N, CA, C and O atoms as a Tinker XYZ file with bonds, in Angstrom:
   344  protein
     1  N      9.038000   40.658000  -13.558000    73     2
     2  CA     9.666000   39.366000  -13.575000    64     1     3
     3  C      9.525000   38.746000  -12.190000    63     2     4     5
     4  O     10.004000   39.320000  -11.211000    81     3
     5  N      8.875000   37.583000  -12.085000    73     3     6
     6  CA     8.755000   36.918000  -10.783000    64     5     7
     7  C     10.130000   36.471000  -10.283000    63     6     8     9
     8  O     11.004000   36.086000  -11.060000    81     7
     9  N     10.287000   36.536000   -8.987000    73     7    10
    10  CA    11.537000   36.047000   -8.418000    64     9    11
    11  C     11.292000   35.556000   -6.999000    63    10    12    13
    12  O     10.341000   35.966000   -6.334000    81    11
    13  N     12.166000   34.677000   -6.560000    73    11    14
    14  CA    12.087000   34.136000   -5.206000    64    13    15
    15  C     13.463000   33.636000   -4.823000    63    14    16    17
    16  O     14.313000   33.388000   -5.678000    81    15
    17  N     13.666000   33.496000   -3.546000    73    15    18
    18  CA    14.953000   32.983000   -3.104000    64    17    19
    19  C     15.048000   31.491000   -3.407000    63    18    20    21
    20  O     14.047000   30.774000   -3.398000    81    19
    21  N     16.247000   31.047000   -3.670000    73    19    22
    22  CA    16.495000   29.630000   -3.928000    64    21    23
    23  C     17.011000   29.017000   -2.639000    63    22    24    25
    24  O     18.004000   29.469000   -2.068000    81    23
    25  N     16.315000   27.978000   -2.194000    73    23    26
    26  CA    16.674000   27.324000   -0.941000    64    25    27
    27  C     16.715000   25.819000   -1.150000    63    26    28    29
    28  O     16.094000   25.298000   -2.076000    81    27
    29  N     17.442000   25.124000   -0.293000    73    27    30
    30  CA    17.448000   23.654000   -0.389000    64    29    31
    31  C     16.049000   23.101000   -0.097000    63    30    32    33
    32  O     15.289000   23.682000    0.678000    81    31
    33  N     15.730000   21.987000   -0.720000    73    31    34
    34  CA    14.407000   21.372000   -0.553000    64    33    35
    35  C     14.116000   21.055000    0.909000    63    34    36    37
    36  O     12.963000   21.112000    1.336000    81    35
    37  N     15.148000   20.720000    1.678000    73    35    38
    38  CA    14.951000   20.378000    3.088000    64    37    39
    39  C     14.376000   21.545000    3.889000    63    38    40    41
    40  O     13.691000   21.335000    4.890000    81    39
    41  N     14.653000   22.773000    3.450000    73    39    42
    42  CA    14.176000   23.963000    4.166000    64    41    43
    43  C     12.660000   24.108000    4.137000    63    42    44    45
    44  O     12.089000   24.763000    5.009000    81    43
    45  N     12.006000   23.512000    3.160000    73    43    46
    46  CA    10.558000   23.715000    3.032000    64    45    47
    47  C      9.801000   23.141000    4.224000    63    46    48    49
    48  O      8.739000   23.650000    4.585000    81    47
    49  N     10.337000   22.085000    4.841000    73    47    50
    50  CA     9.630000   21.449000    5.944000    64    49    51
    51  C      9.561000   22.324000    7.185000    63    50    52    53
    52  O      8.683000   22.131000    8.025000    81    51
    53  N     10.462000   23.274000    7.315000    73    51    54
    54  CA    10.489000   24.145000    8.492000    64    53    55
    55  C     10.110000   25.584000    8.174000    63    54    56    57
    56  O     10.216000   26.453000    9.039000    81    55
    57  N      9.668000   25.850000    6.948000    73    55    58
    58  CA     9.285000   27.207000    6.570000    64    57    59
    59  C      8.036000   27.612000    7.358000    63    58    60    61
    60  O      7.090000   26.829000    7.457000    81    59
    61  N      8.023000   28.825000    7.917000    73    59    62
    62  CA     6.884000   29.249000    8.741000    64    61    63
    63  C      5.529000   29.152000    8.030000    63    62    64    65
    64  O      4.534000   28.784000    8.654000    81    63
    65  N      5.479000   29.475000    6.744000    73    63    66
    66  CA     4.203000   29.415000    6.028000    64    65    67
    67  C      3.749000   27.970000    5.843000    63    66    68    69
    68  O      2.560000   27.674000    5.968000    81    67
    69  N      4.675000   27.078000    5.549000    73    67    70
    70  CA     4.343000   25.659000    5.393000    64    69    71
    71  C      3.804000   25.101000    6.708000    63    70    72    73
    72  O      2.831000   24.346000    6.718000    81    71
    73  N      4.435000   25.472000    7.806000    73    71    74
    74  CA     3.974000   25.010000    9.122000    64    73    75
    75  C      2.615000   25.612000    9.469000    63    74    76    77
    76  O      1.754000   24.923000   10.017000    81    75
    77  N      2.419000   26.888000    9.155000    73    75    78
    78  CA     1.141000   27.545000    9.447000    64    77    79
    79  C     -0.008000   26.919000    8.659000    63    78    80    81
    80  O     -1.136000   26.852000    9.147000    81    79
    81  N      0.275000   26.465000    7.451000    73    79    82
    82  CA    -0.754000   25.843000    6.610000    64    81    83
    83  C     -0.918000   24.343000    6.900000    63    82    84    85
    84  O     -1.743000   23.681000    6.271000    81    83
    85  N     -0.138000   23.808000    7.845000    73    83    86
    86  CA    -0.186000   22.390000    8.216000    64    85    87
    87  C     -0.001000   21.496000    6.985000    63    86    88    89
    88  O     -0.805000   20.602000    6.723000    81    87
    89  N      1.076000   21.760000    6.239000    73    87    90
    90  CA     1.337000   21.038000    5.003000    64    89    91
    91  C      2.320000   19.884000    5.150000    63    90    92    93
    92  O      2.640000   19.222000    4.163000    81    91
    93  N      2.801000   19.631000    6.354000    73    91    94
    94  CA     3.794000   18.575000    6.551000    64    93    95
    95  C      3.172000   17.422000    7.339000    63    94    96    97
    96  O      2.496000   17.632000    8.347000    81    95
    97  N      3.412000   16.222000    6.868000    73    95    98
    98  CA     2.961000   15.012000    7.564000    64    97    99
    99  C      4.183000   14.164000    7.902000    63    98   100   101
   100  O      5.150000   14.124000    7.142000    81    99
   101  N      4.133000   13.496000    9.032000    73    99   102
   102  CA     5.169000   12.526000    9.378000    64   101   103
   103  C      4.615000   11.148000    9.064000    63   102   104   105
   104  O      3.587000   10.738000    9.604000    81   103
   105  N      5.306000   10.441000    8.187000    73   103   106
   106  CA     4.851000    9.134000    7.731000    64   105   107
   107  C      5.792000    8.053000    8.235000    63   106   108   109
   108  O      6.982000    8.298000    8.432000    81   107
   109  N      5.258000    6.861000    8.443000    73   107   110
   110  CA     6.057000    5.737000    8.912000    64   109   111
   111  C      6.183000    4.733000    7.777000    63   110   112   113
   112  O      5.191000    4.141000    7.351000    81   111
   113  N      7.397000    4.543000    7.291000    73   111   114
   114  CA     7.661000    3.621000    6.188000    64   113   115
   115  C      8.230000    2.320000    6.758000    63   114   116   117
   116  O      9.073000    2.362000    7.654000    81   115
   117  N      7.782000    1.165000    6.255000    73   115   118
   118  CA     8.241000   -0.109000    6.819000    64   117   119
   119  C      9.739000   -0.368000    6.650000    63   118   120   121
   120  O     10.304000   -1.170000    7.393000    81   119
   121  N     10.390000    0.287000    5.697000    73   119   122
   122  CA    11.812000    0.035000    5.472000    64   121   123
   123  C     12.714000    1.176000    5.941000    63   122   124   125
   124  O     13.817000    0.926000    6.427000    81   123
   125  N     12.265000    2.415000    5.803000    73   123   126
   126  CA    13.140000    3.545000    6.157000    64   125   127
   127  C     12.742000    4.215000    7.461000    63   126   128   129
   128  O     13.449000    5.103000    7.938000    81   127
   129  N     11.635000    3.810000    8.040000    73   127   130
   130  CA    11.186000    4.411000    9.295000    64   129   131
   131  C     10.409000    5.696000    9.054000    63   130   132   133
   132  O      9.825000    5.894000    7.989000    81   131
   133  N     10.410000    6.566000   10.061000    73   131   134
   134  CA     9.643000    7.802000    9.963000    64   133   135
   135  C     10.345000    8.847000    9.119000    63   134   136   137
   136  O     11.567000    8.990000    9.172000    81   135
   137  N      9.558000    9.578000    8.340000    73   135   138
   138  CA    10.084000   10.690000    7.554000    64   137   139
   139  C      8.987000   11.713000    7.327000    63   138   140   141
   140  O      7.798000   11.408000    7.422000    81   139
   141  N      9.406000   12.928000    7.026000    73   139   142
   142  CA     8.443000   13.996000    6.780000    64   141   143
   143  C      8.181000   14.133000    5.284000    63   142   144   145
   144  O      9.091000   14.012000    4.464000    81   143
   145  N      6.922000   14.387000    4.948000    73   143   146
   146  CA     6.524000   14.548000    3.550000    64   145   147
   147  C      5.473000   15.648000    3.472000    63   146   148   149
   148  O      4.843000   16.003000    4.469000    81   147
   149  N      5.304000   16.167000    2.292000    73   147   150
   150  CA     4.298000   17.208000    2.090000    64   149   151
   151  C      2.909000   16.582000    1.944000    63   150   152   153
   152  O      2.735000   15.537000    1.316000    81   151
   153  N      1.934000   17.255000    2.545000    73   151   154
   154  CA     0.531000   16.862000    2.354000    64   153   155
   155  C      0.053000   17.471000    1.044000    63   154   156   157
   156  O      0.818000   18.117000    0.328000    81   155
   157  N     -1.199000   17.261000    0.747000    73   155   158
   158  CA    -1.812000   17.843000   -0.438000    64   157   159
   159  C     -1.767000   19.366000   -0.325000    63   158   160   161
   160  O     -2.322000   19.913000    0.627000    81   159
   161  N     -1.127000   20.071000   -1.261000    73   159   162
   162  CA    -0.941000   21.507000   -1.130000    64   161   163
   163  C     -2.189000   22.341000   -1.421000    63   162   164   165
   164  O     -2.246000   23.513000   -1.049000    81   163
   165  N     -3.180000   21.756000   -2.074000    73   163   166
   166  CA    -4.392000   22.499000   -2.426000    64   165   167
   167  C     -5.576000   21.814000   -1.768000    63   166   168   169
   168  O     -5.728000   20.597000   -1.865000    81   167
   169  N     -6.410000   22.590000   -1.102000    73   167   170
   170  CA    -7.594000   22.034000   -0.435000    64   169   171
   171  C     -8.837000   22.727000   -0.963000    63   170   172   173
   172  O     -8.827000   23.928000   -1.235000    81   171
   173  N     -9.905000   21.958000   -1.103000    73   171   174
   174  CA   -11.181000   22.497000   -1.538000    64   173   175
   175  C    -12.222000   22.204000   -0.463000    63   174   176   177
   176  O    -12.225000   21.118000    0.117000    81   175
   177  N    -13.084000   23.142000   -0.201000    73   175   178
   178  CA   -14.139000   22.964000    0.787000    64   177   179
   179  C    -15.049000   21.815000    0.362000    63   178   180   181
   180  O    -15.512000   21.766000   -0.777000    81   179
   181  N    -15.295000   20.912000    1.271000    73   179   182
   182  CA   -16.216000   19.807000    0.999000    64   181   183
   183  C    -15.605000   18.648000    0.240000    63   182   184   185
   184  O    -16.269000   17.629000    0.049000    81   183
   185  N    -14.375000   18.766000   -0.196000    73   183   186
   186  CA   -13.744000   17.663000   -0.916000    64   185   187
   187  C    -12.328000   17.441000   -0.379000    63   186   188   189
   188  O    -11.346000   17.767000   -1.045000    81   187
   189  N    -12.235000   16.888000    0.821000    73   187   190
   190  CA   -10.894000   16.655000    1.355000    64   189   191
   191  C    -10.170000   15.610000    0.509000    63   190   192   193
   192  O    -10.762000   14.619000    0.080000    81   191
   193  N     -8.924000   15.841000    0.287000    73   191   194
   194  CA    -8.135000   14.892000   -0.491000    64   193   195
   195  C     -7.789000   13.674000    0.345000    63   194   196   197
   196  O     -8.129000   13.607000    1.526000    81   195
   197  N     -7.127000   12.730000   -0.255000    73   195   198
   198  CA    -6.745000   11.527000    0.484000    64   197   199
   199  C     -5.680000   11.847000    1.525000    63   198   200   201
   200  O     -4.889000   12.775000    1.358000    81   199
   201  N     -5.674000   11.081000    2.580000    73   199   202
   202  CA    -4.643000   11.238000    3.604000    64   201   203
   203  C     -3.306000   10.798000    3.009000    63   202   204   205
   204  O     -3.260000    9.862000    2.211000    81   203
   205  N     -2.235000   11.459000    3.389000    73   203   206
   206  CA    -0.932000   11.049000    2.851000    64   205   207
   207  C     -0.551000    9.649000    3.322000    63   206   208   209
   208  O     -0.852000    9.253000    4.448000    81   207
   209  N      0.102000    8.923000    2.458000    73   207   210
   210  CA     0.555000    7.573000    2.779000    64   209   211
   211  C      2.045000    7.459000    2.469000    63   210   212   213
   212  O      2.564000    8.216000    1.649000    81   211
   213  N      2.731000    6.529000    3.110000    73   211   214
   214  CA     4.151000    6.358000    2.806000    64   213   215
   215  C      4.364000    5.895000    1.363000    63   214   216   217
   216  O      3.462000    5.330000    0.744000    81   215
   217  N      5.546000    6.138000    0.844000    73   215   218
   218  CA     5.888000    5.654000   -0.494000    64   217   219
   219  C      5.782000    4.132000   -0.514000    63   218   220   221
   220  O      6.111000    3.480000    0.477000    81   219
   221  N      5.330000    3.561000   -1.618000    73   219   222
   222  CA     5.205000    2.107000   -1.677000    64   221   223
   223  C      6.574000    1.431000   -1.693000    63   222   224   225
   224  O      7.562000    2.005000   -2.150000    81   223
   225  N      6.610000    0.223000   -1.194000    73   223   226
   226  CA     7.833000   -0.578000   -1.272000    64   225   227
   227  C      7.884000   -1.222000   -2.655000    63   226   228   229
   228  O      6.877000   -1.284000   -3.360000    81   227
   229  N      9.056000   -1.695000   -3.027000    73   227   230
   230  CA     9.248000   -2.311000   -4.336000    64   229   231
   231  C      8.317000   -3.516000   -4.482000    63   230   232   233
   232  O      8.384000   -4.461000   -3.696000    81   231
   233  N      7.457000   -3.473000   -5.488000    73   231   234
   234  CA     6.551000   -4.582000   -5.765000    64   233   235
   235  C      5.309000   -4.636000   -4.905000    63   234   236   237
   236  O      4.523000   -5.576000   -5.022000    81   235
   237  N      5.112000   -3.658000   -4.047000    73   235   238
   238  CA     3.987000   -3.691000   -3.105000    64   237   239
   239  C      2.640000   -3.812000   -3.805000    63   238   240   241
   240  O      1.740000   -4.477000   -3.291000    81   239
   241  N      2.485000   -3.188000   -4.960000    73   239   242
   242  CA     1.192000   -3.175000   -5.638000    64   241   243
   243  C      1.165000   -4.017000   -6.917000    63   242   244   245
   244  O      0.269000   -3.867000   -7.747000    81   243
   245  N      2.146000   -4.894000   -7.065000    73   243   246
   246  CA     2.231000   -5.687000   -8.301000    64   245   247
   247  C      0.967000   -6.496000   -8.563000    63   246   248   249
   248  O      0.454000   -6.504000   -9.682000    81   247
   249  N      0.461000   -7.179000   -7.536000    73   247   250
   250  CA    -0.731000   -8.010000   -7.739000    64   249   251
   251  C     -1.931000   -7.169000   -8.175000    63   250   252   253
   252  O     -2.644000   -7.541000   -9.106000    81   251
   253  N     -2.155000   -6.033000   -7.501000    73   251   254
   254  CA    -3.300000   -5.188000   -7.853000    64   253   255
   255  C     -3.177000   -4.654000   -9.277000    63   254   256   257
   256  O     -4.161000   -4.616000  -10.016000    81   255
   257  N     -1.980000   -4.246000   -9.660000    73   255   258
   258  CA    -1.784000   -3.682000  -10.999000    64   257   259
   259  C     -1.964000   -4.765000  -12.058000    63   258   260   261
   260  O     -2.662000   -4.557000  -13.051000    81   259
   261  N     -1.339000   -5.912000  -11.848000    73   259   262
   262  CA    -1.451000   -6.980000  -12.842000    64   261   263
   263  C     -2.871000   -7.517000  -12.936000    63   262   264   265
   264  O     -3.343000   -7.833000  -14.028000    81   263
   265  N     -3.560000   -7.626000  -11.794000    73   263   266
   266  CA    -4.963000   -8.057000  -11.826000    64   265   267
   267  C     -5.801000   -7.044000  -12.600000    63   266   268   269
   268  O     -6.666000   -7.420000  -13.391000    81   267
   269  N     -5.542000   -5.763000  -12.369000    73   267   270
   270  CA    -6.260000   -4.712000  -13.097000    64   269   271
   271  C     -5.984000   -4.732000  -14.594000    63   270   272   273
   272  O     -6.792000   -4.253000  -15.390000    81   271
   273  N     -4.832000   -5.292000  -14.973000    73   271   274
   274  CA    -4.481000   -5.412000  -16.399000    64   273   275
   275  C     -4.994000   -6.713000  -17.010000    63   274   276   277
   276  O     -4.745000   -6.994000  -18.183000    81   275
   277  N     -5.713000   -7.508000  -16.214000    73   275   278
   278  CA    -6.333000   -8.710000  -16.741000    64   277   279
   279  C     -5.591000  -10.000000  -16.488000    63   278   280   281
   280  O     -6.028000  -11.049000  -16.962000    81   279
   281  N     -4.481000   -9.971000  -15.756000    73   279   282
   282  CA    -3.754000  -11.207000  -15.455000    64   281   283
   283  C     -4.477000  -11.994000  -14.366000    63   282   284   285
   284  O     -5.014000  -11.417000  -13.421000    81   283
   285  N     -4.483000  -13.299000  -14.508000    73   283   286
   286  CA    -5.099000  -14.171000  -13.501000    64   285   287
   287  C     -4.090000  -14.420000  -12.383000    63   286   288   289
   288  O     -2.906000  -14.117000  -12.529000    81   287
   289  N     -4.560000  -14.967000  -11.275000    73   287   290
   290  CA    -3.676000  -15.287000  -10.151000    64   289   291
   291  C     -2.609000  -16.287000  -10.573000    63   290   292   293
   292  O     -1.457000  -16.180000  -10.151000    81   291
   293  N     -2.984000  -17.269000  -11.410000    73   291   294
   294  CA    -2.010000  -18.260000  -11.887000    64   293   295
   295  C     -0.949000  -17.610000  -12.775000    63   294   296   297
   296  O      0.232000  -17.945000  -12.684000    81   295
   297  N     -1.371000  -16.684000  -13.631000    73   295   298
   298  CA    -0.405000  -15.993000  -14.498000    64   297   299
   299  C      0.551000  -15.124000  -13.676000    63   298   300   301
   300  O      1.743000  -15.050000  -13.975000    81   299
   301  N      0.033000  -14.483000  -12.663000    73   299   302
   302  CA     0.879000  -13.654000  -11.797000    64   301   303
   303  C      1.877000  -14.531000  -11.057000    63   302   304   305
   304  O      3.046000  -14.168000  -10.928000    81   303
   305  N      1.424000  -15.691000  -10.567000    73   303   306
   306  CA     2.320000  -16.605000   -9.867000    64   305   307
   307  C      3.426000  -17.088000  -10.815000    63   306   308   309
   308  O      4.583000  -17.202000  -10.411000    81   307
   309  N      3.074000  -17.367000  -12.064000    73   307   310
   310  CA     4.073000  -17.806000  -13.043000    64   309   311
   311  C      5.093000  -16.693000  -13.323000    63   310   312   313
   312  O      6.286000  -16.970000  -13.450000    81   311
   313  N      4.645000  -15.466000  -13.419000    73   311   314
   314  CA     5.552000  -14.334000  -13.603000    64   313   315
   315  C      6.490000  -14.191000  -12.405000    63   314   316   317
   316  O      7.681000  -13.920000  -12.558000    81   315
   317  N      5.936000  -14.377000  -11.229000    73   315   318
   318  CA     6.742000  -14.267000  -10.003000    64   317   319
   319  C      7.779000  -15.388000   -9.943000    63   318   320   321
   320  O      8.924000  -15.150000   -9.556000    81   319
   321  N      7.388000  -16.609000  -10.324000    73   319   322
   322  CA     8.322000  -17.750000  -10.309000    64   321   323
   323  C      9.471000  -17.557000  -11.297000    63   322   324   325
   324  O     10.575000  -18.055000  -11.076000    81   323
   325  N      9.210000  -16.835000  -12.384000    73   323   326
   326  CA    10.249000  -16.563000  -13.379000    64   325   327
   327  C     10.999000  -15.264000  -13.054000    63   326   328   329
   328  O     11.825000  -14.802000  -13.841000    81   327
   329  N     10.698000  -14.679000  -11.882000    73   327   330
   330  CA    11.343000  -13.418000  -11.416000    64   329   331
   331  C     11.088000  -12.254000  -12.370000    63   330   332   333
   332  O     11.907000  -11.342000  -12.480000    81   331
   333  N      9.944000  -12.290000  -13.059000    73   331   334
   334  CA     9.564000  -11.184000  -13.923000    64   333   335
   335  C      9.037000  -10.028000  -13.086000    63   334   336   337
   336  O      9.285000   -8.864000  -13.398000    81   335
   337  N      8.310000  -10.353000  -12.020000    73   335   338
   338  CA     7.805000   -9.348000  -11.093000    64   337   339
   339  C      8.201000   -9.757000   -9.669000    63   338   340   341
   340  O      8.360000  -10.943000   -9.380000    81   339
   341  N      8.357000   -8.781000   -8.797000    73   339   342
   342  CA     8.707000   -9.106000   -7.403000    64   341   343
   343  C      7.539000   -9.703000   -6.654000    63   342   344
   344  O      7.665000  -10.032000   -5.475000    81   343
């Protein structure tokens, strides 16, 4: 039966193995400031994953998502004017 100790999530950022594997990144968020987050936990030779980025702000990607769904700039503006999207 597998078993492990149960620890608070905050402890993972200072765990010796996590630090040795360089799995923690410090990110700068425009609203909350700097915070620590986990990097990509699995690495493959020759295929580095994307660099970690801060969590998006509310509505940050609305235009890209709606454009990708086929909405025109005028339709997006109309949605924004009606407070349907931020």
